[in-house]
C-alpha positions in Angstrom: -49.8 32.5 54.4 -46.6 30.6 54.9 -43.9 32.7 56.5 -41.2 31.3 54.2 -43.0 32.8 51.2 -43.6 36.1 53.0 -39.9 36.4 53.9 -38.7 35.2 50.5 -36.4 32.6 51.9 -36.2 28.8 51.8 -36.5 27.0 55.1 -34.9 23.5 55.3 -35.7 21.1 58.2 -32.5 20.1 60.1 -31.0 17.1 58.3 -29.3 16.0 61.5 -32.3 16.0 63.9 -35.7 16.0 62.1 -37.6 16.4 65.4 -35.7 19.5 66.3 -37.5 22.9 66.6 -34.6 24.8 65.1 -34.6 25.7 61.4 -32.0 26.4 58.8 -31.9 29.3 56.4 -30.1 29.1 53.1 -29.6 31.3 50.0 -31.6 34.3 51.3 -30.0 36.6 48.8 -27.4 36.3 46.1 -25.1 38.7 47.9 -25.1 39.9 51.5 -25.5 43.6 52.3 -21.8 44.2 52.8 -20.5 41.3 50.6 -19.5 39.4 53.8 -19.8 35.7 54.2 -21.2 35.7 57.7 -23.6 33.1 59.1 -26.0 33.7 62.0 -27.9 31.9 64.8 -31.0 33.8 65.9 -32.4 32.7 69.2 -35.9 33.9 69.7 -39.5 33.7 68.3 -39.8 36.9 66.2 -40.3 35.7 62.6 -39.7 39.2 61.3 -36.3 39.4 62.8 -35.3 36.0 61.6 -36.4 37.0 58.1 -34.4 40.2 58.2 -31.3 38.4 59.3 -31.7 35.8 56.6 -31.5 38.6 54.0 -28.5 40.3 55.6 -26.4 37.2 56.2 -25.3 34.5 53.8 -27.1 31.7 55.8 -28.1 30.8 59.3 -30.2 29.0 61.8 -33.0 29.9 64.2 -33.9 28.4 67.6 -36.3 29.4 70.3 -34.2 28.7 73.4 -30.5 28.6 74.4 -30.9 24.9 75.3 -31.8 24.2 71.7 -29.0 26.3 70.5 -26.6 24.3 72.6 -27.9 21.1 71.0 -27.5 22.7 67.6 -23.8 23.5 68.3 -23.2 19.9 69.5 -24.8 18.5 66.3 -23.1 20.8 63.8 -19.6 20.2 62.3 -17.1 22.7 63.6 -16.8 24.3 60.2 -20.5 25.1 60.2 -20.6 27.1 63.4 -22.3 30.5 63.0 -20.2 33.7 63.1 -22.8 35.5 65.3 -25.4 34.5 67.8 -28.2 37.0 68.2 -30.2 36.6 71.5 -33.8 37.9 71.5 -35.3 36.3 74.6 -35.7 36.8 78.3 -32.6 36.4 80.4 -31.8 32.9 81.6 -28.6 33.2 83.6 -27.9 29.5 83.9 -28.5 28.8 80.3 -26.2 31.7 79.3 -23.4 30.5 81.5 -23.8 26.9 80.1 -23.7 28.2 76.6 -20.7 30.4 77.4 -18.9 27.5 79.1 -19.5 25.3 76.0 -17.9 27.9 73.7 -14.9 28.2 75.9 -14.5 24.5 76.2 -14.6 24.2 72.4 -12.1 27.1 72.2 -14.4 29.0 69.8 -15.4 31.8 72.1 -12.9 34.2 70.4 -14.5 33.7 66.9 -18.2 33.8 67.7 -19.9 37.2 68.4 -22.8 37.1 70.8 -25.3 40.0 70.7 -28.3 40.6 72.9 -31.5 42.5 72.0 -31.6 45.4 74.5 -35.5 45.4 74.4 -35.5 42.0 76.2 -33.2 43.2 79.1 -33.6 45.1 82.3 -30.8 47.5 83.4 -29.8 45.0 86.1 -29.5 42.2 83.5 -27.4 44.4 81.1 -25.0 45.1 84.0 -24.9 41.4 84.8 -24.0 40.5 81.2 -21.3 43.1 81.1 -19.8 42.2 84.5 -19.7 38.5 83.6 -18.6 39.1 80.0 -21.3 36.8 78.6 -22.0 38.8 75.5 -20.1 41.1 73.2 -22.7 43.7 72.6 -26.2 44.9 73.6 -28.1 46.6 70.9 -31.6 47.9 70.0 -32.3 45.5 67.1 -35.1 47.7 65.8 -32.6 50.6 65.1 -29.2 48.9 64.7 -29.9 46.3 62.0 -28.6 48.5 59.1 -25.1 48.6 60.6 -25.1 45.1 62.1 -22.7 43.4 59.8 -20.2 46.3 60.0 -20.3 46.1 63.8 -19.9 42.3 63.8 -16.8 42.5 61.6 -15.4 45.1 63.9 -16.1 43.0 67.0 -14.6 39.9 65.3 -11.3 41.8 64.7 -11.1 42.8 68.3 -11.9 39.4 69.7 -9.5 37.6 67.3 -6.7 39.8 68.4 -7.0 38.8 72.0 -4.6 36.1 73.4 -7.3 34.7 75.7 -10.8 33.7 74.3 -13.7 36.0 75.0 -11.8 38.3 77.4 -12.1 41.8 76.0 -10.7 44.1 78.7 -10.9 47.9 78.2 -7.1 48.2 77.9 -7.0 45.7 75.1 -9.9 47.2 73.3 -8.1 50.6 73.4 -5.0 49.1 71.8 -7.0 47.4 69.0 -9.1 50.4 68.1 -6.1 52.7 68.3 -4.2 50.6 65.8 -7.1 50.8 63.4 -7.6 54.5 63.7 -4.1 56.1 63.4 -4.3 59.8 62.4 -3.2 60.2 58.7 0.2 62.0 58.3 -1.3 64.9 56.2 -4.0 65.5 58.8 -1.5 65.6 61.6 0.8 68.0 59.7 -2.1 70.3 59.0 -3.1 70.2 62.7 0.3 71.1 64.0 0.9 73.9 61.4 -2.5 75.6 61.8 -2.7 75.2 65.6 0.7 76.8 66.0 -0.2 79.7 63.7 -3.6 80.3 65.4 -2.0 80.2 68.9 0.5 82.9 68.0 -2.1 85.1 66.4 -4.6 84.9 69.4 -2.0 85.1 72.2 -3.2 88.6 73.3 -6.8 87.4 73.3 -5.9 84.4 75.5 -4.3 86.8 78.0 -7.4 89.0 78.1 -9.7 86.1 78.7 -7.4 84.7 81.5 -7.5 88.1 83.3 -11.3 88.3 82.9 -11.8 84.8 84.3 -9.7 85.6 87.4 -11.7 88.8 88.0 -15.1 87.2 87.4 -14.9 84.3 89.8 -12.6 82.4 92.2 -10.8 79.4 90.9 -8.2 78.3 88.3 -8.2 79.9 84.8 -7.8 76.7 83.0 -10.2 73.7 83.6 -8.7 70.3 82.9 -10.4 66.9 83.0 -9.8 63.4 81.7 -11.4 62.7 78.4 -11.6 59.7 76.0 -10.6 60.3 72.4 -9.6 58.2 69.5 -9.4 54.6 70.3 -10.6 55.3 73.9 -7.2 57.0 74.5 -7.5 58.9 77.8 -5.8 62.3 78.0 -6.0 65.6 79.9 -8.4 68.0 78.2 -8.0 71.8 78.5 -10.7 74.5 78.4 -11.0 78.0 79.9 -13.0 77.5 83.1 -16.6 78.5 82.6 -18.1 76.9 85.7 -17.9 77.3 89.4 -15.2 75.4 91.2 -16.0 71.7 91.8 -18.8 71.8 89.3 -18.2 68.1 88.5 -19.1 67.2 92.1 -22.5 68.9 91.7 -23.5 66.8 88.7 -25.9 64.5 90.6 -27.7 67.6 92.0 -28.7 68.8 88.5 -28.9 65.4 86.7 -32.7 65.8 86.3 -32.0 68.8 84.0 -29.9 66.7 81.5 -31.4 67.2 78.0 -30.2 63.6 77.2 -31.9 61.9 80.1 -33.6 58.6 79.3 -37.3 58.4 80.2 -36.9 54.9 81.5 -34.4 56.1 84.1 -31.5 54.2 82.5 -28.1 55.8 82.4 -27.8 58.6 79.9 -25.1 58.4 77.2 -24.4 62.2 77.2 -24.8 65.0 79.7 -25.8 68.4 78.6 -27.8 70.7 80.9 -29.8 73.6 79.5 -29.2 76.9 81.4 -26.8 75.1 83.6 -26.7 76.8 87.0 -23.1 75.9 87.5 -21.9 78.2 84.7 -20.5 81.6 85.7 -21.6 84.9 84.2 -18.4 85.2 82.0 -18.7 81.5 81.3 -22.0 82.0 79.4 -20.3 84.5 77.1 -17.3 82.3 76.5 -19.4 79.3 75.8 -21.8 81.1 73.4 -18.9 82.4 71.4 -16.9 79.1 71.7 -13.9 81.0 73.2 -13.7 78.5 76.1 -12.4 75.9 73.5 -9.3 77.8 72.6 -6.9 76.1 75.1 -7.6 72.8 73.2 -5.2 74.1 70.5 -2.5 72.9 73.0 -4.2 69.5 73.0 -3.9 69.5 69.2 -0.2 70.3 69.2 0.4 67.6 71.8 -1.3 65.1 69.6 -4.3 64.4 71.9 -6.7 66.0 69.4 -7.2 67.2 65.9 -8.6 70.5 64.7 -11.5 68.5 63.2 -13.0 65.3 64.7 -15.5 63.9 67.2 -15.7 65.6 70.6 -13.7 63.8 73.3 -16.0 62.5 75.9 -15.8 62.6 79.7 -15.1 59.2 81.0 -18.5 58.7 82.5 -20.1 59.3 79.1 -17.5 57.2 77.2 -18.1 54.3 79.5 -21.7 54.0 78.3 -20.6 53.5 74.7 -17.9 50.9 75.0 -20.1 47.9 74.4 -22.7 49.6 72.4 -23.1 49.6 68.6 -22.0 53.3 68.8 -18.4 52.3 69.7 -17.5 53.1 66.0 -17.5 56.9 66.9 -14.1 56.3 68.7 -12.4 55.3 65.4 -12.1 59.0 64.5 -9.7 61.5 66.0 -11.0 63.7 68.8 -11.5 67.2 67.5 -12.2 70.8 68.5 -14.9 71.1 65.8 -16.7 68.4 63.9 -19.8 67.3 62.0 -22.3 67.4 64.8 -21.1 70.9 65.9 -21.8 72.5 62.5 -25.1 70.7 62.0 -26.6 70.6 65.5 -24.6 72.8 67.9 -26.9 74.7 70.2 -29.9 72.7 69.3 -31.6 71.6 72.5 -33.8 69.2 70.6 -30.9 67.1 69.3 -31.3 63.5 70.3 -28.6 61.1 71.5 -29.1 59.0 68.3 -28.7 62.1 66.1 -25.5 63.1 67.8 -23.9 59.6 67.7 -25.0 59.0 64.1 -23.2 62.2 63.1 -20.1 61.1 64.9 -20.2 57.7 63.3 -20.8 59.3 59.9 -17.6 61.4 60.3 -15.6 58.4 61.6 -16.4 56.5 58.4 -15.6 59.1 55.8 -13.1 61.7 57.3 -10.3 62.9 55.1 -8.5 66.2 54.5 -11.0 67.5 52.0 -13.9 66.7 54.3 -12.1 68.4 57.2 -11.7 71.5 55.1 -15.4 71.6 54.4 -16.2 71.3 58.1 -13.7 74.0 59.0 -15.3 76.3 56.3 -18.7 75.8 57.9 -17.6 76.2 61.5 -17.7 80.0 61.8 -21.5 80.0 61.3 -21.8 77.6 64.2 -19.6 79.5 66.6 -22.3 81.6 68.1 -25.0 79.3 69.5 -28.5 80.5 70.2 -29.3 78.4 73.3 -27.5 77.9 76.6 -26.7 74.2 76.4 
């Protein structure tokens, strides 16, 4: 059966070069998924993917190689260039560089988003693409299609705010995301008020815990580390110390115990070790009762965090999410408690995707009423059943 009928789209031969192998998609649906007017170029041979994209976007093109894509760009009028290029083929470094150089020469690199299918890349190739800034994102196309247009619009805002085409440095990304994710005034007012009241009320408890830590093990009472919060803003994060001194330096020694480890050996996005041998005797009690989190109330007063939000991540974890579709989680304030804590905290079976999806869900819909609902459900999650 003809693929065009199966995908319910019309396929038009290229009016400019009839012998070309690339095809043009028009009028796939009356209205795109997010009411956008984006156009696409799919570079690959998977007819299912090209069909999916033809339904998501207003219109688009498909080619089988980057060389053909380059020919397409040269033939098209400037006002018909696609908004996003989706690469679904084995890595050809020379072809990628030629394509990237063409976009820069035409001064359109800052308006076209380039996305690569993770399934077609090795870890070495992903690092190569990032180091040379040849693509804007690497995604798993089988799981990320639903949020693709939202992500593309987000990436376009970032790119178009840059003074130099296609140069998205971490510092600049931080500024753009931070501008788009300012903490609402009412949320900030509630944070300061309640954090101050709680700190005054639990002051005797803080003193008792501090003395107990000093008796239980050698080392500082307060543990601090750099974390990435809203808009990738880096700040010093406080907790009661629950691990032995220099626990961070022993991470590699126990990396094989990470519950978020990837089977393919690639870098894990999160680190959480069940029955972590670095945790002290008192530390286990403090963690299971969530008492180790109390010093973060000072982070809330300082403005680093909110009472409710997504957990701020250690820098080595945050670094794995900066060019991934999951970057949206950083649009929400960092928080002491949040959506994934009340739904999944202490669940050793929670996957990376589950945790990130909950973070993204909160980032999209957070408001004062939603925060109050999360706070109301937090007490039931304070006492976790597993040592993770």
